[in-house]
C-alpha positions as semicolon CSV with decimal commas, in nm:
position;residue;x (nm);y (nm);z (nm)
1;X;11,438;12,241;9,398
2;X;11,602;12,390;9,708
3;X;11,396;12,429;10,024
4;X;11,454;12,713;10,270
5;X;11,286;12,820;10,594
6;X;11,262;13,174;10,727
7;X;11,082;13,365;10,999
8;X;10,814;13,621;10,918
9;X;10,957;13,852;11,184
10;X;10,936;14,205;11,051
11;X;10,649;14,119;10,820
12;X;10,367;14,218;11,052
13;X;10,048;14,325;10,872
14;X;10,207;14,251;10,533
15;X;10,064;14,025;10,262
16;X;10,253;13,701;10,218
17;X;10,333;13,763;9,851
18;X;10,456;14,117;9,918
19;X;10,673;14,003;10,209
20;X;10,836;13,731;9,999
21;X;10,894;13,977;9,716
22;X;11,094;14,190;9,961
23;X;11,286;13,887;10,091
24;X;11,348;13,742;9,743
25;X;11,421;14,045;9,522
26;X;11,540;13,829;9,232
27;X;11,185;13,698;9,185
28;X;10,891;13,901;9,055
29;X;10,567;13,923;9,248
30;X;10,400;13,712;8,978
31;X;10,662;13,441;9,022
32;X;10,608;13,452;9,399
33;X;10,230;13,422;9,352
34;X;10,279;13,125;9,120
35;X;10,499;12,957;9,381
36;X;10,229;13,008;9,645
37;X;9,958;12,880;9,410
38;X;10,163;12,570;9,323
39;X;10,215;12,479;9,689
40;X;10,584;12,571;9,695
41;X;10,527;12,804;9,992
42;X;10,410;12,677;10,331
43;X;10,317;12,895;10,628
44;X;10,343;12,706;10,957
45;X;10,364;12,384;10,751
46;X;10,037;12,458;10,570
47;X;9,963;12,577;10,213
48;X;9,851;12,937;10,206
49;X;9,726;13,214;9,979
50;X;9,902;13,520;9,841
51;X;9,677;13,759;10,035
52;X;9,744;13,609;10,379
53;X;9,816;13,887;10,630
54;X;10,119;13,794;10,837
55;X;10,143;13,868;11,209
56;X;10,521;13,821;11,223
57;X;10,526;13,498;11,422
58;X;10,497;13,259;11,128
59;X;10,751;13,014;10,996
60;X;10,767;13,023;10,616
61;X;10,908;12,735;10,412
62;X;10,959;12,787;10,041
63;X;11,104;12,590;9,752
64;X;11,272;12,788;9,478
65;X;11,179;12,669;9,128
66;X;11,463;12,556;8,907
67;X;11,598;12,837;8,694
68;X;11,577;12,820;8,319
69;X;11,915;12,764;8,154
70;X;12,088;13,091;8,077
71;X;12,071;13,076;7,700
72;X;12,066;13,371;7,466
73;X;11,937;13,169;7,174
74;X;11,837;12,819;7,073
75;X;12,108;12,614;6,907
76;X;11,959;12,457;6,592
77;X;12,013;12,081;6,584
78;X;11,961;11,851;6,288
79;X;11,717;11,619;6,461
80;X;11,464;11,438;6,237
81;X;11,100;11,535;6,288
82;X;10,791;11,331;6,202
83;X;10,571;11,607;6,057
84;X;10,204;11,508;6,048
85;X;10,069;11,836;5,910
86;X;10,206;12,171;5,797
87;X;10,073;12,486;5,634
88;X;10,154;12,858;5,655
89;X;10,013;12,882;6,010
90;X;10,081;12,564;6,204
91;X;10,288;12,248;6,226
92;X;10,182;11,922;6,389
93;X;10,466;11,697;6,508
94;X;10,452;11,333;6,617
95;X;10,681;11,364;6,921
96;X;10,889;11,055;7,000
97;X;10,946;10,915;7,349
98;X;11,243;11,065;7,531
99;X;11,228;11,405;7,363
100;X;11,185;11,703;7,596
101;X;10,976;11,982;7,442
102;X;11,196;12,279;7,531
103;X;11,530;12,344;7,706
104;X;11,524;12,338;8,083
105;X;11,740;12,235;8,375
106;X;11,939;11,931;8,266
107;X;11,809;11,951;7,908
108;X;11,993;12,223;7,719
109;X;11,998;12,038;7,389
110;X;11,824;11,759;7,201
111;X;11,482;11,910;7,259
112;X;11,194;11,959;7,018
113;X;11,271;12,330;7,015
114;X;11,631;12,263;6,904
115;X;11,496;12,056;6,617
116;X;11,236;12,317;6,523
117;X;11,505;12,587;6,512
118;X;11,693;12,381;6,252
119;X;11,395;12,295;6,031
120;X;11,197;12,622;6,045
121;X;11,310;12,982;6,001
122;X;11,004;13,153;6,147
123;X;10,806;13,051;6,454
124;X;10,592;13,241;6,705
125;X;10,773;13,411;6,993
126;X;10,482;13,472;7,231
127;X;10,642;13,238;7,485
128;X;10,985;13,393;7,444
129;X;11,297;13,316;7,246
130;X;11,361;12,987;7,427
131;X;11,021;12,840;7,339
132;X;10,956;12,940;6,978
133;X;10,630;12,804;6,842
134;X;10,543;12,607;7,155
135;X;10,170;12,629;7,230
136;X;10,134;12,328;7,463
137;X;10,353;12,046;7,593
138;X;10,377;11,670;7,630
139;X;10,575;11,487;7,898
140;X;10,920;11,369;7,797
141;X;10,817;11,004;7,758
142;X;10,466;11,064;7,625
143;X;10,450;11,026;7,248
144;X;10,210;11,175;6,997
145;X;10,064;11,491;6,847
146;X;10,194;11,831;6,952
147;X;10,101;12,158;6,780
148;X;10,349;12,433;6,689
149;X;10,258;12,787;6,576
150;X;10,449;12,955;6,294
151;X;10,349;13,309;6,389
152;X;10,200;13,498;6,682
153;X;9,849;13,534;6,539
154;X;9,817;13,158;6,499
155;X;9,972;13,104;6,843
156;X;9,724;13,338;7,014
157;X;9,431;13,174;6,836
158;X;9,540;12,824;6,940
159;X;9,624;12,930;7,296
160;X;9,274;13,077;7,330
161;X;9,122;12,746;7,223
162;X;9,326;12,557;7,481
163;X;9,228;12,808;7,748
164;X;8,860;12,783;7,655
165;X;8,887;12,401;7,651
166;X;8,750;12,376;7,300
167;X;9,047;12,167;7,184
168;X;8,953;11,798;7,183
169;X;9,234;11,559;7,283
170;X;9,241;11,182;7,277
171;X;9,515;10,977;7,442
172;X;9,567;10,601;7,439
173;X;9,720;10,440;7,743
174;X;9,781;10,097;7,892
175;X;9,696;10,079;8,261
176;X;9,730;9,822;8,534
177;X;9,415;9,637;8,638
178;X;9,053;9,589;8,531
179;X;8,840;9,903;8,552
180;X;8,513;9,868;8,740
181;X;8,333;10,107;8,505
182;X;8,400;10,082;8,133
183;X;8,373;10,460;8,100
184;X;8,342;10,761;8,323
185;X;8,504;11,081;8,442
186;X;8,778;11,162;8,691
187;X;8,729;11,504;8,848
188;X;9,011;11,581;9,088
189;X;9,213;11,897;9,146
190;X;9,588;11,854;9,101
191;X;9,871;12,008;9,298
192;X;10,245;11,968;9,338
193;X;10,346;11,717;9,604
194;X;10,504;11,888;9,902
195;X;10,769;11,619;9,957
196;X;10,863;11,611;9,587
197;X;10,780;11,921;9,380
198;X;10,844;11,727;9,055
199;X;10,548;11,502;9,138
200;X;10,179;11,590;9,141
201;X;9,884;11,456;9,341
202;X;9,510;11,488;9,386
203;X;9,451;11,776;9,628
204;X;9,129;11,974;9,666
205;X;9,332;12,292;9,711
206;X;9,499;12,241;9,372
207;X;9,396;12,342;9,021
208;X;9,074;12,192;8,886
209;X;9,128;11,902;8,645
210;X;8,887;11,680;8,455
211;X;8,952;11,367;8,249
212;X;8,699;11,146;8,073
213;X;8,793;10,786;7,997
214;X;8,667;10,484;7,809
215;X;8,812;10,135;7,825
216;X;8,884;9,968;7,492
217;X;9,041;9,633;7,572
218;X;8,995;9,522;7,931
219;X;9,193;9,249;8,099
220;X;9,234;9,131;8,455
221;X;9,597;9,252;8,463
222;X;9,630;9,521;8,196
223;X;9,375;9,734;8,010
224;X;9,385;9,960;7,707
225;X;9,210;10,288;7,782
226;X;9,123;10,602;7,588
227;X;9,159;10,925;7,785
228;X;8,995;11,256;7,694
229;X;9,142;11,532;7,914
230;X;8,930;11,846;7,929
231;X;9,195;12,043;8,116
232;X;9,570;12,040;8,058
233;X;9,739;12,008;8,395
234;X;10,091;11,873;8,424
235;X;10,088;11,489;8,448
236;X;9,706;11,505;8,454
237;X;9,623;11,170;8,293
238;X;9,898;10,991;8,482
239;X;9,783;11,131;8,819
240;X;9,413;11,076;8,749
241;X;9,459;10,718;8,629
242;X;9,675;10,636;8,931
243;X;9,412;10,789;9,161
244;X;9,170;10,522;9,037
245;X;9,423;10,252;9,134
246;X;9,503;10,203;8,767
247;X;9,846;10,362;8,712
248;X;9,983;10,379;8,360
249;X;10,197;10,074;8,278
250;X;10,563;10,165;8,317
251;X;10,495;10,490;8,504
252;X;10,739;10,454;8,792
253;X;10,666;10,801;8,930
254;X;10,296;10,721;8,988
255;X;10,296;10,358;9,092
256;X;10,298;10,183;8,756
257;X;10,641;10,022;8,783
258;X;10,729;9,658;8,733
259;X;10,689;9,596;9,106
260;X;10,317;9,549;9,034
261;X;10,405;9,231;8,842
262;X;10,475;9,049;9,169
263;X;10,226;8,794;9,293
264;X;10,125;8,646;8,958
265;X;10,219;8,299;8,841
266;X;10,582;8,284;8,718
267;X;10,487;8,268;8,351
268;X;10,279;8,586;8,374
269;X;10,542;8,772;8,576
270;X;10,807;8,672;8,322
271;X;10,592;8,796;8,033
272;X;10,522;9,126;8,210
273;X;10,894;9,177;8,259
274;X;10,956;9,122;7,889
275;X;10,678;9,365;7,797
276;X;10,822;9,620;8,039
277;X;11,167;9,592;7,878
278;X;11,009;9,634;7,536
279;X;10,855;9,971;7,620
280;X;11,085;10,104;7,895
281;X;10,863;10,411;7,954
282;X;10,510;10,493;8,059
283;X;10,262;10,364;7,802
284;X;10,081;10,685;7,708
285;X;10,031;10,830;7,360
286;X;9,862;11,153;7,245
287;X;9,678;10,994;6,955
288;X;9,445;11,264;6,827
289;X;9,381;11,637;6,854
290;X;9,091;11,836;6,708
291;X;9,074;12,215;6,690
292;X;8,968;12,513;6,480
293;X;9,221;12,623;6,221
294;X;9,348;12,972;6,319
295;X;9,304;13,117;5,967
296;X;9,032;12,926;5,786
297;X;8,819;12,852;6,091
298;X;8,754;12,500;5,969
299;X;8,765;12,201;6,203
300;X;9,097;12,019;6,186
301;X;9,170;11,672;6,321
302;X;9,524;11,537;6,333
303;X;9,612;11,183;6,436
304;X;9,937;11,007;6,520
305;X;9,941;10,628;6,486
306;X;10,001;10,427;6,801
307;X;10,379;10,367;6,823
308;X;10,522;10,019;6,785
309;X;10,622;9,980;7,150
310;X;10,266;10,037;7,273
311;X;10,126;9,819;6,991
312;X;10,354;9,534;7,102
313;X;10,244;9,585;7,462
314;X;9,876;9,564;7,365
315;X;9,941;9,255;7,151
316;X;10,093;9,095;7,461
317;X;9,757;9,105;7,642
318;X;9,669;8,762;7,510
319;X;9,987;8,614;7,657
320;X;9,923;8,744;8,010
321;X;9,545;8,705;8,014
322;X;9,529;8,372;7,834
């Protein structure tokens, strides 16, 4: 993202969002308001609100979001898909690590959407031609269940369930450290980090986020944890777990890198390094999702088995804790 600074001179008695819409005519007012909400606009070095009345003396710093790639259509690519469930309304995919969900800056091909375009003729277009069927997302290196809608009616029904927080999600992760409480909740609003807009942090001025957790296999160095996010903020589980001083193993962005292996006896450090090489990503998997079927109304539960790299990591607990 590119950062720019401008003076509010000439914007006296004008709302912040309206003033920026005049200054940045290529962006809609909604886009401007989203930038302000996400902390990409600072007034006198402080986050602000769209309705702020300017007096003309302010200094405004803003970061322009990356533009979507200029594509007219999605190029179908013959990429294998692990289909967990399919009927006339929905598809459930077991997304592998390293697969981006839809094209974006730096990822114009090789995405889940490119694969879907090859395997399926008809998908919902509520989110536009570049995101056919996409109802929700998973991070690039998070594996597990992701739902795809075949038509707009199914998409709208599923999107409403996500918005109403009636979709039940279960993730499995491996974290650093021994949790004080074997289960509990993490309630912390999340916002983009000012110094790095690709990173998120706990910030009371951000968007409300809630994650329940339950430890499964606790160790003094690593622990297996189930996470049940009630909201769906970007990087939510990773940020929340790190906020408890238990970053996800392998999550370099949020403090879970191999540098945490320092200070143990040589044998343990060596084993941790081998486990890190074996997974080479953050150890987080969307294991299960439960929702109401958009046509039948029945309760559906879809599960994706824990991938081999995380299984091997968990099996290595005995070596480092023994």
